[in-house]
C-alpha positions in Angstrom: -0.4 -0.1 0.0 3.1 2.2 0.9 4.6 2.7 -2.3 6.0 5.4 -4.3 3.2 6.6 -5.4 1.4 7.2 -2.5 3.8 9.4 -0.4 4.0 11.2 -4.1 0.1 11.5 -3.4 0.6 12.7 0.2 3.6 14.9 -0.6 1.1 17.0 -3.4 -1.6 17.3 -1.4 0.4 18.9 1.5 2.2 21.0 -0.9 -1.8 22.1 -2.8 -3.1 22.6 0.8 0.4 24.7 2.4 0.2 26.6 -1.3 -3.2 27.5 -0.7 -3.2 28.3 2.9 -0.2 30.5 2.5 -1.4 32.6 -0.2 -5.1 33.1 1.8 -2.9 34.4 4.5 -1.0 36.6 2.6 -4.6 38.2 1.1 -5.5 38.1 5.1 -2.8 40.3 5.9 -4.0 43.0 3.1 -7.0 43.2 5.5 -7.5 46.6 6.7 -4.9 48.4 4.5 -5.5 52.0 3.2 -8.0 52.2 0.3 -6.4 54.1 -2.8 -8.1 57.4 -3.5 -9.4 56.1 -6.7 -11.8 53.6 -4.2 -12.8 55.6 -2.0 -16.5 56.5 -1.1 -17.2 53.6 -2.3 -17.9 52.4 1.6 -18.7 54.8 4.4 -16.9 53.8 7.6 -19.5 51.4 9.2 -20.1 49.4 6.1 -15.8 49.3 5.8 -16.1 47.8 9.6 -18.7 45.4 8.3 -16.5 44.4 5.2 -14.1 43.8 7.0 -15.2 41.5 9.7 -17.0 39.7 6.6 -13.7 39.2 5.0 -12.0 38.1 8.1 -14.8 36.1 9.1 -15.1 34.0 5.7 -11.2 34.0 6.2 -11.2 31.8 9.8 -14.3 29.6 8.1 -12.4 28.7 4.7 -9.5 27.3 7.0 -11.6 25.5 8.9 -13.7 23.7 6.5 -10.0 23.0 4.6 -8.0 21.9 7.5 -11.0 19.3 8.2 -11.2 18.0 4.3 -7.8 17.8 4.1 -7.7 15.7 7.4 -10.4 13.3 6.9 -8.7 12.5 2.8 -5.3 12.1 4.6 -6.9 9.5 7.9 -8.8 7.9 4.9 -5.4 7.1 3.1 -3.2 6.1 6.1 -5.9 3.4 6.8 -6.4 2.4 3.7 -10.0 2.9 3.4 -10.2 3.2 -0.5 -8.9 -0.2 -0.7 -11.3 -1.4 1.9 -14.4 0.1 0.0 -13.0 -1.4 -2.6 -12.2 -4.8 -1.6 -16.3 -4.9 0.3 -18.0 -4.1 -2.5 -16.8 -6.4 -4.5 -18.1 -9.1 -2.2 -21.6 -8.2 -4.0 -20.9 -6.5 -7.1 -18.6 -8.5 -10.1 -19.8 -5.8 -12.6 -17.0 -3.0 -13.6 -18.7 -0.6 -14.2 -20.7 -1.2 -11.4 -18.3 -1.4 -9.5 -16.9 2.2 -10.1 -20.5 3.8 -9.8 -21.3 2.1 -6.2 -17.5 3.4 -5.0 -17.9 7.0 -6.1 -21.4 7.3 -5.5 -20.3 6.5 -1.4 -17.7 8.7 -1.6 -19.9 11.5 -3.0 -22.6 11.0 -0.1 -19.3 10.8 2.2 -18.4 14.2 1.4 -21.8 15.2 1.1 -22.1 14.8 5.1 -19.3 16.2 5.4 -19.6 19.3 3.5 -23.4 19.9 4.1 -23.6 20.9 8.2 -20.3 23.6 6.9 -22.3 25.1 3.8 -25.6 24.8 6.2 -23.4 27.5 8.4 -22.2 29.0 5.8 -25.5 29.6 4.6 -27.5 30.7 8.1 -24.6 32.0 10.4 -22.0 34.2 7.6 -24.3 34.9 5.2 -27.1 35.7 7.4 -25.2 37.6 10.2 -24.6 39.7 6.9 -27.8 40.1 5.7 -26.9 38.2 2.4 -28.9 35.2 2.8 -32.3 34.9 1.6 -32.3 31.1 1.4 -35.0 29.2 3.7 -34.3 25.9 5.2 -36.7 24.2 2.7 -35.4 26.2 -0.2 -31.7 24.7 1.7 -33.2 20.8 1.8 -34.3 20.9 -1.6 -31.5 22.2 -3.5 -29.3 19.5 -2.2 -31.8 16.5 -2.9 -31.6 18.4 -6.9 -27.8 18.8 -6.6 -28.0 14.6 -5.6 -30.1 14.0 -8.2 -27.8 15.6 -10.8 -25.2 14.2 -9.7 -26.4 11.2 -9.5 -28.0 11.4 -13.3 -25.4 13.2 -15.3 -22.3 12.2 -13.0 -23.5 9.0 -13.2 -24.2 8.7 -16.5 -20.9 10.2 -17.7 -19.4 7.7 -15.2 -20.7 5.3 -16.5 -19.7 5.6 -20.3 -16.4 6.2 -19.6 -15.8 3.5 -17.0 -17.3 0.7 -20.2 -15.4 2.6 -22.9 -12.5 1.3 -20.4 -13.0 -2.4 -19.9 -14.0 -2.0 -24.2 -11.2 -0.6 -25.2 -8.4 0.3 -22.9 -5.8 1.3 -25.1 -8.4 4.4 -26.6 -10.7 4.6 -24.1 -9.3 8.2 -23.6 -9.9 10.0 -26.9 -14.3 7.9 -26.7 -14.4 9.5 -23.2 -13.5 13.3 -24.7 -15.7 13.0 -27.3 -18.3 12.0 -24.6 -17.3 14.8 -22.5 -17.1 17.6 -25.0 -20.5 16.5 -26.1 -22.1 17.2 -23.3 -20.1 19.9 -22.5 -21.4 21.5 -25.9 -24.9 20.1 -24.9 -24.6 21.8 -21.4 -23.6 25.4 -22.9 -26.2 25.6 -25.1 -29.0 24.4 -22.7 -28.3 24.8 -19.4 -30.6 28.0 -18.7 -33.5 26.3 -20.8 -33.2 23.3 -18.5 -30.9 23.0 -15.5 -31.3 26.9 -14.3 -36.0 26.1 -14.3 -34.6 23.3 -11.5 -33.8 25.7 -9.1 -34.9 29.4 -10.2 -37.8 30.9 -12.0 -36.9 32.7 -15.0 -39.4 35.4 -16.5 -38.9 37.3 -19.8 -37.9 40.9 -19.2 -41.4 42.9 -18.9 -41.8 45.5 -21.3 -40.6 48.8 -20.0 -38.1 51.5 -19.6 -35.0 48.4 -18.8 -35.9 46.7 -21.8 -36.2 49.6 -24.0 -32.9 50.8 -23.5 -31.8 47.3 -23.5 -33.2 46.9 -26.9 -31.5 50.7 -28.3 -28.3 49.7 -27.0 -28.3 46.0 -28.7 -29.9 48.1 -31.7 -27.3 50.2 -31.6 -24.4 47.7 -31.3 -25.4 45.5 -34.2 -26.3 42.7 -32.0 -29.7 40.5 -32.0 -31.3 39.7 -28.9 -34.4 38.6 -28.5 -34.1 36.5 -25.0 -33.7 38.5 -22.0 -34.4 36.7 -18.8 -34.9 37.9 -15.2 -34.1 35.4 -12.7 -35.3 34.9 -9.1 -32.0 34.9 -7.2 -33.6 37.4 -4.1 -34.7 33.6 -3.3 -31.4 33.0 -2.0 -28.9 35.8 -1.8 -29.2 39.5 -1.8 -26.3 39.3 -4.4 -26.5 40.8 -7.7 -25.4 39.0 -11.4 -26.1 38.9 -14.8 -24.9 36.9 -17.5 -25.3 35.4 -21.2 -25.7 31.7 -21.6 -26.4 29.6 -24.6 -24.8 29.7 -28.4 -26.3 30.9 -31.6 -30.3 31.0 -31.6 -30.0 29.3 -28.0 -28.2 32.6 -26.6 -30.1 34.4 -23.8 -29.3 37.3 -21.2 -30.2 36.7 -17.4 -31.0 39.1 -15.1 -30.6 38.9 -11.4 -33.8 40.5 -9.8 -31.2 41.9 -7.1 -29.4 43.7 -10.2 -32.5 45.4 -11.3 -33.1 46.6 -7.7 -29.8 47.5 -7.4 -28.8 49.0 -10.4 -30.3 52.0 -12.7 -31.5 51.2 -16.2 -28.1 53.1 -17.6 -25.6 51.0 -15.5 -27.5 48.0 -16.4 -27.3 48.6 -19.8 -23.3 49.0 -19.0 -23.1 45.5 -17.5 -24.3 44.2 -20.7 -22.5 46.1 -23.4 -19.9 44.3 -20.9 -21.4 41.0 -21.8 -21.9 41.7 -25.2 -18.1 42.1 -25.7 -17.5 39.1 -24.6 -19.8 37.9 -27.2 -18.4 39.6 -29.9 -15.1 39.4 -29.1 -16.5 35.0 -28.9 -14.3 34.9 -25.8 -17.0 31.7 -24.8 -15.9 30.2 -27.5 -12.2 30.6 -27.0 -12.3 29.1 -23.5 -14.3 26.6 -24.8 -11.6 25.1 -26.9 -9.4 25.9 -24.3 -11.5 23.7 -21.7 -11.8 21.1 -24.6 -8.0 21.0 -25.3 -7.0 20.8 -21.8 -9.8 18.0 -21.0 -8.3 16.0 -23.9 -4.6 16.0 -22.8 -5.9 15.1 -19.6 -7.3 12.1 -20.5 -4.7 11.2 -22.9 -2.5 11.7 -19.4 -5.2 9.6 -17.5 -5.1 6.7 -20.6 -1.2 6.8 -20.0 -1.1 6.2 -16.2 -4.5 4.0 -15.8 -3.3 0.6 -15.9 -0.1 1.2 -14.1 -1.3 -1.2 -10.8 0.7 1.2 -8.3 -2.0 3.5 -8.2 -4.5 1.1 -7.0 -2.2 -0.2 -4.6 -1.6 3.4 -3.5 -5.2 3.6 -2.8 -4.8 -0.2 -0.4 -6.4 -1.8 -3.5 -5.8 -5.5 -3.8 -5.7 -5.0 -7.3 -5.6 -3.3 -10.2 -9.4 -1.4 -10.5 -10.6 1.2 -12.7 -12.0 3.3 -10.1 -9.4 3.5 -7.8 -6.8 4.4 -10.4 -9.2 7.0 -11.4 -9.2 8.3 -7.9 -5.6 7.8 -7.1 -4.6 9.9 -11.1 -7.4 13.0 -9.9 -4.5 13.7 -6.7 -1.4 12.8 -8.9 -2.7 15.5 -11.7 -3.1 18.1 -9.2 0.0 20.1 -9.8 -0.9 20.5 -13.6 -4.7 21.7 -13.0 -3.3 24.0 -10.8 -0.7 25.2 -13.9 -3.8 24.7 -15.7 -6.0 26.8 -13.8 -3.2 29.8 -13.6 -3.5 30.0 -17.2 -7.0 29.7 -17.7 -7.7 32.8 -14.7 -4.7 35.2 -16.5 -6.7 34.3 -20.0 -10.3 35.5 -18.5 -8.7 38.4 -16.7 -7.0 39.5 -20.1 -11.2 38.9 -22.0 -13.1 41.3 -19.0 -10.2 44.1 -19.8 -11.2 43.0 -23.5 -15.1 43.6 -22.5 -15.4 46.6 -20.2 -13.4 47.8 -23.1 -16.0 47.5 -25.3 -18.7 48.8 -23.4 -16.1 52.3 -22.8 -16.1 51.8 -27.1 -19.7 52.9 -26.7 -18.8 56.1 -24.5 -20.2 53.6 -21.2 -17.0 53.5 -19.0 -17.9 56.1 -16.1 -21.7 54.1 -15.8 -20.2 50.7 -16.2 -17.8 52.5 -13.4 -20.5 53.2 -11.1 -22.3 49.9 -11.9 -18.7 48.1 -10.5 -18.5 50.5 -8.0 -22.3 49.7 -6.2 -21.8 45.9 -6.9 -19.0 45.4 -5.1 -20.4 47.5 -1.7 -23.6 45.8 -1.6 -21.6 42.3 -2.0 -18.6 43.5 0.9 -15.8 42.4 -1.6 -12.5 43.2 -0.7 -10.8 45.8 -2.2 -7.3 45.1 -1.4 -6.5 41.8 -2.7 -3.3 40.4 -2.3 -1.6 40.0 -5.5 -1.1 36.6 -4.8 -4.3 35.5 -4.3 -5.7 37.6 -7.5 -2.7 35.3 -9.7 -3.9 31.9 -8.2 -7.6 32.7 -7.4 -9.1 35.3 -9.7 -11.0 35.2 -13.1 -11.5 39.0 -13.0 -9.5 42.0 -12.7 -9.7 44.1 -9.5 -11.8 46.6 -9.1 -9.5 49.0 -9.2 -7.6 47.9 -12.1 -10.4 47.6 -13.7 -11.6 50.9 -13.3 -7.6 52.0 -13.8 -8.0 50.2 -17.4 -11.4 52.0 -18.0 -9.6 55.8 -17.3 -6.7 55.0 -19.2 
């Protein structure tokens, strides 16, 4: 069990945990830094103290929850839990596909049992304390069951198909798996708002009026065909605001949170949507999709290269090579590559955000967009002074300061 792969896995887990906590610590040290003059006025003194307390509480809670998760994984690895579970399931299941589904299904349920108390505390203690939470306990429970159902159906089908390919054509299963995952990714991108979102939220067409007229006028000015504008009832869970584009081609739609409509003026919402249209004009969704598909191809090729190695299953405590134990071990071993790819994608995404802001600016909306961004930061108690290392590792968007400076340059 304690072979070279096992100790590499332990080393990767420790390095990832320590680096994450170190960057979070550096970010926490920035709490309370003087706010640059360009950001003055977003918070009054009382609101600023509230934002500081919110950031500190989230930092401490994140440290606790991630430490518990790390401890559980370490215990499971050192006592050979994953190997024991594999041996136990083989007493009742002989089919390798069914074995993989049962194995990961049980791990998913265990993970949910561990995570749910933390999610509950985050929602009903921290978010509630600072005025963000609107979720009822009934909605919280229903969301859990819906997520469980979706994970079982979608995750189960994908995992089952990939495991079946591995049993059928082990040398080329990675290519078939990539084709299936790619088709599924494109399908979700097309129909997410139409099929998945209604399971959790109600979406209604934006009614006729001043806001819709201004959005349509801007779309005409920008030469952008727009038919589907929806309002989503985000306020049933949180006061935080958002807006996004979804879909491709004829399936594209604009989705506005009702909280966004409440917090911003019509002109500010138009500026936010100009930014989103900028993403569409610059084909950012397509380029990110291409990057995602390419990275998935590399990951699955690497998985196909390593999965047959019995050392992977042995490192997880298995007595014989198995698809699910090898997949679990590979998932951990892939962490360093995943982190590096994540850094590259975040850098790519931040560049896209600057380009989308510049698109809105080209229509004379820079000051209106700045006003909207400031309001959104204020209402969500955003950290205005994150550490550069934390931004580099975790931010898919530039900071508010960086975006304002770019818009004003």
